[in-house]
PQR file of N, CA, C, O and H, with PARSE charges and radii, in Angstrom:
ATOM      1  N   UNK A   1     -51.269  20.443   0.849 -0.4000 1.5000
ATOM      2  CA  UNK A   1     -50.397  19.621   1.616 -0.0000 2.0000
ATOM      3  C   UNK A   1     -50.055  17.689   1.535  0.5500 1.7000
ATOM      4  O   UNK A   1     -50.677  16.767   1.008 -0.5500 1.4000
ATOM      5  N   UNK A   2     -49.001  17.742   2.196 -0.4000 1.5000
ATOM      6  CA  UNK A   2     -49.024  16.514   1.452 -0.0000 2.0000
ATOM      7  C   UNK A   2     -48.307  15.571   2.826  0.5500 1.7000
ATOM      8  O   UNK A   2     -47.234  15.792   3.387 -0.5500 1.4000
ATOM      9  H   UNK A   2     -48.495  18.491   2.624  0.4000 1.0000
ATOM     10  N   UNK A   3     -48.840  14.991   2.977 -0.4000 1.5000
ATOM     11  CA  UNK A   3     -48.836  13.940   4.208 -0.0000 2.0000
ATOM     12  C   UNK A   3     -47.511  11.938   4.422  0.5500 1.7000
ATOM     13  O   UNK A   3     -47.554  10.737   4.157 -0.5500 1.4000
ATOM     14  H   UNK A   3     -49.711  14.811   2.521  0.4000 1.0000
ATOM     15  N   UNK A   4     -46.961  12.581   4.812 -0.4000 1.5000
ATOM     16  CA  UNK A   4     -45.790  11.520   4.669 -0.0000 2.0000
ATOM     17  C   UNK A   4     -45.583  11.000   5.534  0.5500 1.7000
ATOM     18  O   UNK A   4     -45.269  11.710   6.490 -0.5500 1.4000
ATOM     19  H   UNK A   4     -46.926  13.557   5.028  0.4000 1.0000
ATOM     20  N   UNK A   5     -45.631   8.906   5.849 -0.4000 1.5000
ATOM     21  CA  UNK A   5     -45.755   7.752   6.350 -0.0000 2.0000
ATOM     22  C   UNK A   5     -44.729   7.117   5.976  0.5500 1.7000
ATOM     23  O   UNK A   5     -44.959   6.435   4.977 -0.5500 1.4000
ATOM     24  H   UNK A   5     -45.886   8.330   5.072  0.4000 1.0000
ATOM     25  N   UNK A   6     -42.476   6.978   6.802 -0.4000 1.5000
ATOM     26  CA  UNK A   6     -42.010   6.264   6.081 -0.0000 2.0000
ATOM     27  C   UNK A   6     -41.538   5.396   7.238  0.5500 1.7000
ATOM     28  O   UNK A   6     -41.381   5.591   8.443 -0.5500 1.4000
ATOM     29  H   UNK A   6     -42.290   7.533   7.614  0.4000 1.0000
ATOM     30  N   UNK A   7     -41.395   4.501   6.525 -0.4000 1.5000
ATOM     31  CA  UNK A   7     -40.275   2.870   7.628 -0.0000 2.0000
ATOM     32  C   UNK A   7     -39.872   2.945   7.988  0.5500 1.7000
ATOM     33  O   UNK A   7     -39.380   4.054   7.782 -0.5500 1.4000
ATOM     34  H   UNK A   7     -41.523   4.343   5.546  0.4000 1.0000
ATOM     35  N   UNK A   8     -39.235   2.272   9.062 -0.4000 1.5000
ATOM     36  CA  UNK A   8     -37.979   2.571   9.967 -0.0000 2.0000
ATOM     37  C   UNK A   8     -37.153   2.262   8.965  0.5500 1.7000
ATOM     38  O   UNK A   8     -37.348   1.247   8.297 -0.5500 1.4000
ATOM     39  H   UNK A   8     -39.636   1.371   9.230  0.4000 1.0000
ATOM     40  N   UNK A   9     -35.618   3.504   8.613 -0.4000 1.5000
ATOM     41  CA  UNK A   9     -34.918   3.377   8.049 -0.0000 2.0000
ATOM     42  C   UNK A   9     -35.088   3.733   6.754  0.5500 1.7000
ATOM     43  O   UNK A   9     -34.195   3.241   6.064 -0.5500 1.4000
ATOM     44  H   UNK A   9     -35.460   4.329   9.157  0.4000 1.0000
ATOM     45  N   UNK A  10     -36.174   4.645   5.884 -0.4000 1.5000
ATOM     46  CA  UNK A  10     -36.304   4.699   5.249 -0.0000 2.0000
ATOM     47  C   UNK A  10     -36.483   6.522   4.852  0.5500 1.7000
ATOM     48  O   UNK A  10     -36.569   7.361   5.749 -0.5500 1.4000
ATOM     49  H   UNK A  10     -36.900   5.045   6.445  0.4000 1.0000
ATOM     50  N   UNK A  11     -36.506   6.777   3.778 -0.4000 1.5000
ATOM     51  CA  UNK A  11     -35.989   8.293   3.712 -0.0000 2.0000
ATOM     52  C   UNK A  11     -35.838   8.524   2.455  0.5500 1.7000
ATOM     53  O   UNK A  11     -35.656   7.762   1.505 -0.5500 1.4000
ATOM     54  H   UNK A  11     -36.437   6.096   3.050  0.4000 1.0000
ATOM     55  N   UNK A  12     -35.979  10.263   2.579 -0.4000 1.5000
ATOM     56  CA  UNK A  12     -35.822  10.364   0.903 -0.0000 2.0000
ATOM     57  C   UNK A  12     -34.691  11.210   0.249  0.5500 1.7000
ATOM     58  O   UNK A  12     -33.999  12.178   0.565 -0.5500 1.4000
ATOM     59  H   UNK A  12     -36.126  10.881   3.350  0.4000 1.0000
ATOM     60  N   UNK A  13     -34.762  10.806  -0.267 -0.4000 1.5000
ATOM     61  CA  UNK A  13     -33.064  10.876  -1.610 -0.0000 2.0000
ATOM     62  C   UNK A  13     -32.679  12.257  -1.602  0.5500 1.7000
ATOM     63  O   UNK A  13     -33.649  12.979  -1.371 -0.5500 1.4000
ATOM     64  H   UNK A  13     -35.324  10.020  -0.524  0.4000 1.0000
ATOM     65  N   UNK A  14     -31.404  12.993  -1.806 -0.4000 1.5000
ATOM     66  CA  UNK A  14     -30.875  14.005  -1.421 -0.0000 2.0000
ATOM     67  C   UNK A  14     -31.386  14.447  -2.567  0.5500 1.7000
ATOM     68  O   UNK A  14     -31.164  14.045  -3.709 -0.5500 1.4000
ATOM     69  H   UNK A  14     -30.616  12.407  -1.994  0.4000 1.0000
ATOM     70  N   UNK A  15     -32.558  15.877  -1.938 -0.4000 1.5000
ATOM     71  CA  UNK A  15     -32.579  17.293  -2.734 -0.0000 2.0000
ATOM     72  C   UNK A  15     -32.200  18.051  -3.081  0.5500 1.7000
ATOM     73  O   UNK A  15     -31.094  18.413  -2.679 -0.5500 1.4000
ATOM     74  H   UNK A  15     -32.738  16.203  -1.010  0.4000 1.0000
ATOM     75  N   UNK A  16     -33.005  18.875  -4.205 -0.4000 1.5000
ATOM     76  CA  UNK A  16     -32.435  19.694  -3.364 -0.0000 2.0000
ATOM     77  C   UNK A  16     -33.821  21.042  -3.680  0.5500 1.7000
ATOM     78  O   UNK A  16     -34.412  20.403  -4.550 -0.5500 1.4000
ATOM     79  H   UNK A  16     -33.903  18.581  -4.533  0.4000 1.0000
ATOM     80  N   UNK A  17     -34.414  21.990  -3.591 -0.4000 1.5000
ATOM     81  CA  UNK A  17     -35.276  23.381  -4.400 -0.0000 2.0000
ATOM     82  C   UNK A  17     -35.107  24.988  -4.734  0.5500 1.7000
ATOM     83  O   UNK A  17     -35.551  25.838  -3.962 -0.5500 1.4000
ATOM     84  H   UNK A  17     -33.934  22.509  -2.884  0.4000 1.0000
ATOM     85  N   UNK A  18     -34.634  25.219  -5.579 -0.4000 1.5000
ATOM     86  CA  UNK A  18     -33.405  26.381  -5.667 -0.0000 2.0000
ATOM     87  C   UNK A  18     -34.998  27.484  -6.085  0.5500 1.7000
ATOM     88  O   UNK A  18     -34.561  28.536  -6.552 -0.5500 1.4000
ATOM     89  H   UNK A  18     -34.273  24.528  -6.206  0.4000 1.0000
ATOM     90  N   UNK A  19     -35.651  27.499  -6.069 -0.4000 1.5000
ATOM     91  CA  UNK A  19     -36.916  28.296  -6.071 -0.0000 2.0000
ATOM     92  C   UNK A  19     -37.583  29.346  -4.931  0.5500 1.7000
ATOM     93  O   UNK A  19     -37.939  30.523  -4.995 -0.5500 1.4000
ATOM     94  H   UNK A  19     -36.006  26.645  -5.690  0.4000 1.0000
ATOM     95  N   UNK A  20     -37.574  28.287  -3.800 -0.4000 1.5000
ATOM     96  CA  UNK A  20     -38.170  28.423  -2.977 -0.0000 2.0000
ATOM     97  C   UNK A  20     -38.227  27.349  -0.882  0.5500 1.7000
ATOM     98  O   UNK A  20     -38.226  26.149  -0.607 -0.5500 1.4000
ATOM     99  H   UNK A  20     -37.285  27.331  -3.748  0.4000 1.0000
ATOM    100  N   UNK A  21     -38.237  27.700  -0.632 -0.4000 1.5000
ATOM    101  CA  UNK A  21     -37.748  27.759   1.008 -0.0000 2.0000
ATOM    102  C   UNK A  21     -37.911  26.626   0.451  0.5500 1.7000
ATOM    103  O   UNK A  21     -37.960  26.344  -0.747 -0.5500 1.4000
ATOM    104  H   UNK A  21     -38.237  28.675  -0.855  0.4000 1.0000
ATOM    105  N   UNK A  22     -38.066  25.409   2.171 -0.4000 1.5000
ATOM    106  CA  UNK A  22     -39.044  24.186   2.674 -0.0000 2.0000
ATOM    107  C   UNK A  22     -39.397  24.304   3.498  0.5500 1.7000
ATOM    108  O   UNK A  22     -39.609  25.516   3.508 -0.5500 1.4000
ATOM    109  H   UNK A  22     -38.026  25.638   3.143  0.4000 1.0000
ATOM    110  N   UNK A  23     -39.779  23.836   4.647 -0.4000 1.5000
ATOM    111  CA  UNK A  23     -40.884  23.815   5.899 -0.0000 2.0000
ATOM    112  C   UNK A  23     -41.226  22.653   5.691  0.5500 1.7000
ATOM    113  O   UNK A  23     -41.932  22.363   4.726 -0.5500 1.4000
ATOM    114  H   UNK A  23     -39.607  22.851   4.640  0.4000 1.0000
ATOM    115  N   UNK A  24     -40.494  21.168   7.147 -0.4000 1.5000
ATOM    116  CA  UNK A  24     -41.041  20.518   7.484 -0.0000 2.0000
ATOM    117  C   UNK A  24     -41.493  20.485   8.884  0.5500 1.7000
ATOM    118  O   UNK A  24     -40.989  21.259   9.697 -0.5500 1.4000
ATOM    119  H   UNK A  24     -39.921  21.405   7.932  0.4000 1.0000
ATOM    120  N   UNK A  25     -42.781  19.298   9.366 -0.4000 1.5000
ATOM    121  CA  UNK A  25     -42.841  18.651  10.375 -0.0000 2.0000
ATOM    122  C   UNK A  25     -43.555  18.472  10.794  0.5500 1.7000
ATOM    123  O   UNK A  25     -44.756  18.592  10.555 -0.5500 1.4000
ATOM    124  H   UNK A  25     -43.190  18.669   8.705  0.4000 1.0000
ATOM    125  N   UNK A  26     -42.651  17.912  12.022 -0.4000 1.5000
ATOM    126  CA  UNK A  26     -43.151  16.241  12.218 -0.0000 2.0000
ATOM    127  C   UNK A  26     -44.005  15.944  13.395  0.5500 1.7000
ATOM    128  O   UNK A  26     -43.825  15.997  14.611 -0.5500 1.4000
ATOM    129  H   UNK A  26     -41.675  17.814  12.216  0.4000 1.0000
ATOM    130  N   UNK A  27     -44.527  15.771  12.990 -0.4000 1.5000
ATOM    131  CA  UNK A  27     -46.024  15.668  14.199 -0.0000 2.0000
ATOM    132  C   UNK A  27     -45.687  14.480  15.323  0.5500 1.7000
ATOM    133  O   UNK A  27     -45.567  14.700  16.528 -0.5500 1.4000
ATOM    134  H   UNK A  27     -44.673  15.728  12.001  0.4000 1.0000
ATOM    135  N   UNK A  28     -45.551  13.089  14.639 -0.4000 1.5000
ATOM    136  CA  UNK A  28     -45.101  12.351  15.711 -0.0000 2.0000
ATOM    137  C   UNK A  28     -43.672  11.360  15.089  0.5500 1.7000
ATOM    138  O   UNK A  28     -44.039  11.076  13.949 -0.5500 1.4000
ATOM    139  H   UNK A  28     -45.648  12.911  13.660  0.4000 1.0000
ATOM    140  N   UNK A  29     -42.570  10.862  15.252 -0.4000 1.5000
ATOM    141  CA  UNK A  29     -41.600  10.018  15.285 -0.0000 2.0000
ATOM    142  C   UNK A  29     -40.532  10.137  15.106  0.5500 1.7000
ATOM    143  O   UNK A  29     -40.663  11.340  14.882 -0.5500 1.4000
ATOM    144  H   UNK A  29     -42.272  11.093  16.178  0.4000 1.0000
ATOM    145  N   UNK A  30     -38.813   9.885  14.907 -0.4000 1.5000
ATOM    146  CA  UNK A  30     -37.915  10.800  14.967 -0.0000 2.0000
ATOM    147  C   UNK A  30     -37.062  10.548  13.363  0.5500 1.7000
ATOM    148  O   UNK A  30     -36.824   9.645  12.561 -0.5500 1.4000
ATOM    149  H   UNK A  30     -38.707   8.908  15.089  0.4000 1.0000
ATOM    150  N   UNK A  31     -36.906  11.497  13.495 -0.4000 1.5000
ATOM    151  CA  UNK A  31     -36.084  11.501  11.482 -0.0000 2.0000
ATOM    152  C   UNK A  31     -34.633  12.350  12.376  0.5500 1.7000
ATOM    153  O   UNK A  31     -34.421  13.180  13.261 -0.5500 1.4000
ATOM    154  H   UNK A  31     -37.100  12.230  14.146  0.4000 1.0000
ATOM    155  N   UNK A  32     -33.543  10.993  10.915 -0.4000 1.5000
ATOM    156  CA  UNK A  32     -31.981  12.539  10.700 -0.0000 2.0000
ATOM    157  C   UNK A  32     -32.319  13.038   9.621  0.5500 1.7000
ATOM    158  O   UNK A  32     -33.065  12.567   8.762 -0.5500 1.4000
ATOM    159  H   UNK A  32     -33.715  10.319  10.196  0.4000 1.0000
ATOM    160  N   UNK A  33     -31.497  14.496   9.653 -0.4000 1.5000
ATOM    161  CA  UNK A  33     -31.903  15.154   8.738 -0.0000 2.0000
ATOM    162  C   UNK A  33     -30.666  15.456   8.460  0.5500 1.7000
ATOM    163  O   UNK A  33     -29.773  15.524   9.305 -0.5500 1.4000
ATOM    164  H   UNK A  33     -30.891  14.878  10.351  0.4000 1.0000
ATOM    165  N   UNK A  34     -30.539  15.648   7.312 -0.4000 1.5000
ATOM    166  CA  UNK A  34     -29.158  16.276   6.705 -0.0000 2.0000
ATOM    167  C   UNK A  34     -28.601  17.372   6.076  0.5500 1.7000
ATOM    168  O   UNK A  34     -28.302  17.110   4.911 -0.5500 1.4000
ATOM    169  H   UNK A  34     -31.265  15.593   6.626  0.4000 1.0000
ATOM    170  N   UNK A  35     -28.292  18.770   6.497 -0.4000 1.5000
ATOM    171  CA  UNK A  35     -29.026  19.609   4.861 -0.0000 2.0000
ATOM    172  C   UNK A  35     -27.080  20.554   4.498  0.5500 1.7000
ATOM    173  O   UNK A  35     -26.164  20.472   5.317 -0.5500 1.4000
ATOM    174  H   UNK A  35     -28.535  18.983   7.444  0.4000 1.0000
ATOM    175  N   UNK A  36     -26.976  21.231   3.304 -0.4000 1.5000
ATOM    176  CA  UNK A  36     -25.757  21.940   3.085 -0.0000 2.0000
ATOM    177  C   UNK A  36     -25.757  22.416   1.659  0.5500 1.7000
ATOM    178  O   UNK A  36     -26.418  22.335   0.624 -0.5500 1.4000
ATOM    179  H   UNK A  36     -27.719  21.298   2.638  0.4000 1.0000
ATOM    180  N   UNK A  37     -24.852  22.864   2.067 -0.4000 1.5000
ATOM    181  CA  UNK A  37     -25.230  23.923   0.256 -0.0000 2.0000
ATOM    182  C   UNK A  37     -24.410  23.308  -0.945  0.5500 1.7000
ATOM    183  O   UNK A  37     -24.123  23.741  -2.061 -0.5500 1.4000
ATOM    184  H   UNK A  37     -24.315  22.930   2.908  0.4000 1.0000
ATOM    185  N   UNK A  38     -24.147  22.143  -0.287 -0.4000 1.5000
ATOM    186  CA  UNK A  38     -23.913  21.581  -2.101 -0.0000 2.0000
ATOM    187  C   UNK A  38     -24.237  19.567  -1.785  0.5500 1.7000
ATOM    188  O   UNK A  38     -25.047  19.226  -0.924 -0.5500 1.4000
ATOM    189  H   UNK A  38     -24.380  21.791   0.620  0.4000 1.0000
ATOM    190  N   UNK A  39     -23.546  18.625  -2.536 -0.4000 1.5000
ATOM    191  CA  UNK A  39     -23.970  18.357  -2.549 -0.0000 2.0000
ATOM    192  C   UNK A  39     -22.904  17.091  -1.706  0.5500 1.7000
ATOM    193  O   UNK A  39     -23.190  15.990  -1.236 -0.5500 1.4000
ATOM    194  H   UNK A  39     -22.888  18.902  -3.236  0.4000 1.0000
ATOM    195  N   UNK A  40     -22.138  17.539  -1.756 -0.4000 1.5000
ATOM    196  CA  UNK A  40     -20.676  16.961  -0.967 -0.0000 2.0000
ATOM    197  C   UNK A  40     -20.744  17.591   1.103  0.5500 1.7000
ATOM    198  O   UNK A  40     -20.229  17.290   2.180 -0.5500 1.4000
ATOM    199  H   UNK A  40     -21.906  18.434  -2.138  0.4000 1.0000
ATOM    200  N   UNK A  41     -21.904  18.740   0.433 -0.4000 1.5000
ATOM    201  CA  UNK A  41     -21.343  19.304   2.187 -0.0000 2.0000
ATOM    202  C   UNK A  41     -22.844  19.125   2.408  0.5500 1.7000
ATOM    203  O   UNK A  41     -23.650  19.681   1.662 -0.5500 1.4000
ATOM    204  H   UNK A  41     -22.322  18.985  -0.442  0.4000 1.0000
ATOM    205  N   UNK A  42     -23.178  18.447   3.304 -0.4000 1.5000
ATOM    206  CA  UNK A  42     -24.602  18.589   3.798 -0.0000 2.0000
ATOM    207  C   UNK A  42     -23.641  18.750   4.968  0.5500 1.7000
ATOM    208  O   UNK A  42     -23.748  17.713   5.622 -0.5500 1.4000
ATOM    209  H   UNK A  42     -22.523  17.995   3.910  0.4000 1.0000
ATOM    210  N   UNK A  43     -22.763  19.548   5.535 -0.4000 1.5000
ATOM    211  CA  UNK A  43     -22.397  19.772   7.234 -0.0000 2.0000
ATOM    212  C   UNK A  43     -23.321  20.062   7.788  0.5500 1.7000
ATOM    213  O   UNK A  43     -22.864  21.185   7.999 -0.5500 1.4000
ATOM    214  H   UNK A  43     -22.676  20.390   5.003  0.4000 1.0000
ATOM    215  N   UNK A  44     -24.809  20.125   8.526 -0.4000 1.5000
ATOM    216  CA  UNK A  44     -25.562  20.624   9.280 -0.0000 2.0000
ATOM    217  C   UNK A  44     -26.751  18.931   9.534  0.5500 1.7000
ATOM    218  O   UNK A  44     -27.623  18.277   8.962 -0.5500 1.4000
ATOM    219  H   UNK A  44     -25.181  19.212   8.354  0.4000 1.0000
ATOM    220  N   UNK A  45     -26.140  18.965  10.476 -0.4000 1.5000
ATOM    221  CA  UNK A  45     -26.537  17.306  11.001 -0.0000 2.0000
ATOM    222  C   UNK A  45     -27.530  16.628  11.901  0.5500 1.7000
ATOM    223  O   UNK A  45     -26.721  15.929  12.512 -0.5500 1.4000
ATOM    224  H   UNK A  45     -25.431  19.496  10.940  0.4000 1.0000
ATOM    225  N   UNK A  46     -28.751  16.308  12.456 -0.4000 1.5000
ATOM    226  CA  UNK A  46     -29.003  16.660  13.563 -0.0000 2.0000
ATOM    227  C   UNK A  46     -30.205  15.582  13.426  0.5500 1.7000
ATOM    228  O   UNK A  46     -30.431  14.985  12.373 -0.5500 1.4000
ATOM    229  H   UNK A  46     -29.408  16.876  11.960  0.4000 1.0000
ATOM    230  N   UNK A  47     -31.034  15.386  14.759 -0.4000 1.5000
ATOM    231  CA  UNK A  47     -32.446  14.867  14.909 -0.0000 2.0000
ATOM    232  C   UNK A  47     -33.752  15.419  15.166  0.5500 1.7000
ATOM    233  O   UNK A  47     -33.765  16.450  15.838 -0.5500 1.4000
ATOM    234  H   UNK A  47     -30.850  15.871  15.614  0.4000 1.0000
ATOM    235  N   UNK A  48     -34.743  14.998  14.814 -0.4000 1.5000
ATOM    236  CA  UNK A  48     -35.974  15.682  15.048 -0.0000 2.0000
ATOM    237  C   UNK A  48     -36.903  14.343  15.302  0.5500 1.7000
ATOM    238  O   UNK A  48     -36.839  13.221  14.800 -0.5500 1.4000
ATOM    239  H   UNK A  48     -34.733  14.160  14.269  0.4000 1.0000
ATOM    240  N   UNK A  49     -37.713  14.861  16.195 -0.4000 1.5000
ATOM    241  CA  UNK A  49     -38.887  14.468  16.338 -0.0000 2.0000
ATOM    242  C   UNK A  49     -39.692  14.815  16.652  0.5500 1.7000
ATOM    243  O   UNK A  49     -39.828  16.015  16.413 -0.5500 1.4000
ATOM    244  H   UNK A  49     -37.765  15.773  16.602  0.4000 1.0000
ATOM    245  N   UNK A  50     -40.995  14.049  17.501 -0.4000 1.5000
ATOM    246  CA  UNK A  50     -42.042  14.989  18.150 -0.0000 2.0000
ATOM    247  C   UNK A  50     -42.505  16.595  18.325  0.5500 1.7000
ATOM    248  O   UNK A  50     -42.085  17.303  19.241 -0.5500 1.4000
ATOM    249  H   UNK A  50     -40.885  13.075  17.696  0.4000 1.0000
ATOM    250  N   UNK A  51     -43.440  17.047  17.292 -0.4000 1.5000
ATOM    251  CA  UNK A  51     -43.026  18.407  16.769 -0.0000 2.0000
ATOM    252  C   UNK A  51     -41.819  19.165  16.416  0.5500 1.7000
ATOM    253  O   UNK A  51     -41.184  20.114  15.956 -0.5500 1.4000
ATOM    254  H   UNK A  51     -43.781  16.472  16.548  0.4000 1.0000
ATOM    255  N   UNK A  52     -41.872  18.808  16.593 -0.4000 1.5000
ATOM    256  CA  UNK A  52     -40.800  19.647  14.685 -0.0000 2.0000
ATOM    257  C   UNK A  52     -41.012  19.579  14.155  0.5500 1.7000
ATOM    258  O   UNK A  52     -41.776  18.875  13.494 -0.5500 1.4000
ATOM    259  H   UNK A  52     -42.388  18.038  16.967  0.4000 1.0000
ATOM    260  N   UNK A  53     -39.842  21.070  14.052 -0.4000 1.5000
ATOM    261  CA  UNK A  53     -40.559  21.853  12.725 -0.0000 2.0000
ATOM    262  C   UNK A  53     -38.777  22.478  12.079  0.5500 1.7000
ATOM    263  O   UNK A  53     -37.825  23.159  12.459 -0.5500 1.4000
ATOM    264  H   UNK A  53     -39.221  21.642  14.588  0.4000 1.0000
ATOM    265  N   UNK A  54     -39.131  21.858  11.171 -0.4000 1.5000
ATOM    266  CA  UNK A  54     -37.398  21.625  10.068 -0.0000 2.0000
ATOM    267  C   UNK A  54     -37.884  23.339   9.045  0.5500 1.7000
ATOM    268  O   UNK A  54     -39.061  23.641   8.851 -0.5500 1.4000
ATOM    269  H   UNK A  54     -39.905  21.305  10.862  0.4000 1.0000
ATOM    270  N   UNK A  55     -36.870  24.078   8.619 -0.4000 1.5000
ATOM    271  CA  UNK A  55     -36.270  24.940   8.026 -0.0000 2.0000
ATOM    272  C   UNK A  55     -35.147  24.122   6.853  0.5500 1.7000
ATOM    273  O   UNK A  55     -34.043  23.668   7.153 -0.5500 1.4000
ATOM    274  H   UNK A  55     -35.914  23.832   8.777  0.4000 1.0000
ATOM    275  N   UNK A  56     -35.929  24.090   5.166 -0.4000 1.5000
ATOM    276  CA  UNK A  56     -34.173  24.734   4.871 -0.0000 2.0000
ATOM    277  C   UNK A  56     -34.753  25.440   3.154  0.5500 1.7000
ATOM    278  O   UNK A  56     -35.683  25.510   2.351 -0.5500 1.4000
ATOM    279  H   UNK A  56     -36.826  24.460   4.923  0.4000 1.0000
ATOM    280  N   UNK A  57     -32.927  25.947   3.548 -0.4000 1.5000
ATOM    281  CA  UNK A  57     -33.326  27.976   3.100 -0.0000 2.0000
ATOM    282  C   UNK A  57     -33.187  27.272   2.100  0.5500 1.7000
ATOM    283  O   UNK A  57     -32.870  26.086   2.187 -0.5500 1.4000
ATOM    284  H   UNK A  57     -32.171  25.890   4.200  0.4000 1.0000
ATOM    285  N   UNK A  58     -33.536  28.277   0.243 -0.4000 1.5000
ATOM    286  CA  UNK A  58     -33.827  27.897  -1.557 -0.0000 2.0000
ATOM    287  C   UNK A  58     -32.210  27.826  -1.460  0.5500 1.7000
ATOM    288  O   UNK A  58     -31.387  28.505  -0.847 -0.5500 1.4000
ATOM    289  H   UNK A  58     -33.793  29.241   0.172  0.4000 1.0000
ATOM    290  N   UNK A  59     -32.062  26.174  -2.746 -0.4000 1.5000
ATOM    291  CA  UNK A  59     -30.395  26.203  -3.136 -0.0000 2.0000
ATOM    292  C   UNK A  59     -29.473  25.640  -1.700  0.5500 1.7000
ATOM    293  O   UNK A  59     -28.246  25.561  -1.775 -0.5500 1.4000
ATOM    294  H   UNK A  59     -32.731  25.622  -3.245  0.4000 1.0000
ATOM    295  N   UNK A  60     -30.388  25.182  -0.117 -0.4000 1.5000
ATOM    296  CA  UNK A  60     -29.913  23.626   0.514 -0.0000 2.0000
ATOM    297  C   UNK A  60     -30.174  22.634   0.291  0.5500 1.7000
ATOM    298  O   UNK A  60     -31.190  22.129   0.769 -0.5500 1.4000
ATOM    299  H   UNK A  60     -31.384  25.245  -0.056  0.4000 1.0000
ATOM    300  N   UNK A  61     -29.052  21.737  -0.817 -0.4000 1.5000
ATOM    301  CA  UNK A  61     -29.365  20.226  -0.464 -0.0000 2.0000
ATOM    302  C   UNK A  61     -29.908  19.909   0.819  0.5500 1.7000
ATOM    303  O   UNK A  61     -29.912  20.476   1.911 -0.5500 1.4000
ATOM    304  H   UNK A  61     -28.226  22.147  -1.204  0.4000 1.0000
ATOM    305  N   UNK A  62     -30.439  18.666   0.298 -0.4000 1.5000
ATOM    306  CA  UNK A  62     -30.582  17.843   2.264 -0.0000 2.0000
ATOM    307  C   UNK A  62     -31.562  16.481   1.664  0.5500 1.7000
ATOM    308  O   UNK A  62     -32.152  16.448   0.584 -0.5500 1.4000
ATOM    309  H   UNK A  62     -30.436  18.205  -0.590  0.4000 1.0000
ATOM    310  N   UNK A  63     -31.531  15.606   2.524 -0.4000 1.5000
ATOM    311  CA  UNK A  63     -31.945  14.177   3.172 -0.0000 2.0000
ATOM    312  C   UNK A  63     -32.832  13.994   4.405  0.5500 1.7000
ATOM    313  O   UNK A  63     -33.201  14.964   5.066 -0.5500 1.4000
ATOM    314  H   UNK A  63     -31.052  15.633   3.401  0.4000 1.0000
ATOM    315  N   UNK A  64     -33.271  12.349   4.795 -0.4000 1.5000
ATOM    316  CA  UNK A  64     -33.712  12.244   5.346 -0.0000 2.0000
ATOM    317  C   UNK A  64     -34.149  11.651   6.500  0.5500 1.7000
ATOM    318  O   UNK A  64     -34.825  12.251   7.336 -0.5500 1.4000
ATOM    319  H   UNK A  64     -32.972  11.561   4.257  0.4000 1.0000
ATOM    320  N   UNK A  65     -33.779  10.428   6.605 -0.4000 1.5000
ATOM    321  CA  UNK A  65     -34.649   9.369   7.351 -0.0000 2.0000
ATOM    322  C   UNK A  65     -35.204   8.724   8.621  0.5500 1.7000
ATOM    323  O   UNK A  65     -35.024   9.237   9.726 -0.5500 1.4000
ATOM    324  H   UNK A  65     -33.229   9.940   5.927  0.4000 1.0000
ATOM    325  N   UNK A  66     -35.917   7.529   8.428 -0.4000 1.5000
ATOM    326  CA  UNK A  66     -36.584   7.650   9.961 -0.0000 2.0000
ATOM    327  C   UNK A  66     -35.542   7.108  10.822  0.5500 1.7000
ATOM    328  O   UNK A  66     -34.474   6.787  10.301 -0.5500 1.4000
ATOM    329  H   UNK A  66     -36.063   7.112   7.531  0.4000 1.0000
ATOM    330  N   UNK A  67     -35.646   7.024  11.563 -0.4000 1.5000
ATOM    331  CA  UNK A  67     -35.263   6.893  13.010 -0.0000 2.0000
ATOM    332  C   UNK A  67     -35.794   5.771  14.295  0.5500 1.7000
ATOM    333  O   UNK A  67     -36.998   5.905  14.515 -0.5500 1.4000
ATOM    334  H   UNK A  67     -36.514   7.285  11.987  0.4000 1.0000
ATOM    335  N   UNK A  68     -35.178   4.807  15.082 -0.4000 1.5000
ATOM    336  CA  UNK A  68     -36.204   4.386  15.629 -0.0000 2.0000
ATOM    337  C   UNK A  68     -37.461   3.240  15.244  0.5500 1.7000
ATOM    338  O   UNK A  68     -37.409   2.498  14.263 -0.5500 1.4000
ATOM    339  H   UNK A  68     -34.200   4.699  14.903  0.4000 1.0000
ATOM    340  N   UNK A  69     -38.293   3.266  15.981 -0.4000 1.5000
ATOM    341  CA  UNK A  69     -38.991   2.226  15.533 -0.0000 2.0000
ATOM    342  C   UNK A  69     -41.198   2.694  15.346  0.5500 1.7000
ATOM    343  O   UNK A  69     -42.256   2.068  15.283 -0.5500 1.4000
ATOM    344  H   UNK A  69     -38.335   3.869  16.778  0.4000 1.0000
ATOM    345  N   UNK A  70     -40.660   4.318  15.335 -0.4000 1.5000
ATOM    346  CA  UNK A  70     -42.221   4.222  15.316 -0.0000 2.0000
ATOM    347  C   UNK A  70     -41.944   4.408  13.733  0.5500 1.7000
ATOM    348  O   UNK A  70     -40.814   4.874  13.588 -0.5500 1.4000
ATOM    349  H   UNK A  70     -39.801   4.826  15.385  0.4000 1.0000
ATOM    350  N   UNK A  71     -42.545   4.216  12.603 -0.4000 1.5000
ATOM    351  CA  UNK A  71     -42.377   5.894  12.004 -0.0000 2.0000
ATOM    352  C   UNK A  71     -43.014   7.089  11.759  0.5500 1.7000
ATOM    353  O   UNK A  71     -44.243   7.125  11.701 -0.5500 1.4000
ATOM    354  H   UNK A  71     -43.464   3.838  12.720  0.4000 1.0000
ATOM    355  N   UNK A  72     -42.263   8.178  11.593 -0.4000 1.5000
ATOM    356  CA  UNK A  72     -42.926   9.436  11.508 -0.0000 2.0000
ATOM    357  C   UNK A  72     -43.935  10.128  10.918  0.5500 1.7000
ATOM    358  O   UNK A  72     -44.179   9.839   9.746 -0.5500 1.4000
ATOM    359  H   UNK A  72     -41.265   8.148  11.640  0.4000 1.0000
ATOM    360  N   UNK A  73     -44.449  10.799  11.340 -0.4000 1.5000
ATOM    361  CA  UNK A  73     -45.860  11.227  10.226 -0.0000 2.0000
ATOM    362  C   UNK A  73     -45.675  13.034  10.180  0.5500 1.7000
ATOM    363  O   UNK A  73     -46.012  13.899  10.988 -0.5500 1.4000
ATOM    364  H   UNK A  73     -44.251  11.033  12.292  0.4000 1.0000
ATOM    365  N   UNK A  74     -45.555  13.045   9.950 -0.4000 1.5000
ATOM    366  CA  UNK A  74     -44.548  14.313   8.702 -0.0000 2.0000
ATOM    367  C   UNK A  74     -45.753  14.948   7.159  0.5500 1.7000
ATOM    368  O   UNK A  74     -46.651  14.532   6.426 -0.5500 1.4000
ATOM    369  H   UNK A  74     -45.282  12.342   9.294  0.4000 1.0000
ATOM    370  N   UNK A  75     -44.852  16.300   7.456 -0.4000 1.5000
ATOM    371  CA  UNK A  75     -46.259  17.430   6.427 -0.0000 2.0000
ATOM    372  C   UNK A  75     -44.919  18.174   6.013  0.5500 1.7000
ATOM    373  O   UNK A  75     -44.961  19.149   5.262 -0.5500 1.4000
ATOM    374  H   UNK A  75     -44.123  16.638   8.051  0.4000 1.0000
TER
END
C-alpha cells in the first residue's frame, strides 16, 4: 500500500488503469477529484476530505489535486 502526501495545489496527472479498479482513501486533508470515461470527458467532479473513500472503475480516466492548507494523507 502506497501512502501519498501532496502539497497544496499539487496532484496526480491524468491517468487510467485498464486492468483494475482503483480505490483511494483520504485519511486527512482535502482533494478535488475528477473522473470520467474519456480524457476529455471527466464528467464527475467532486471534493473529498477526511475519511472519504473514492472508487474509480476500470477504464475510467481520473486526476486529483489537493485543495486547502493541509496536504492530504491518502492511500
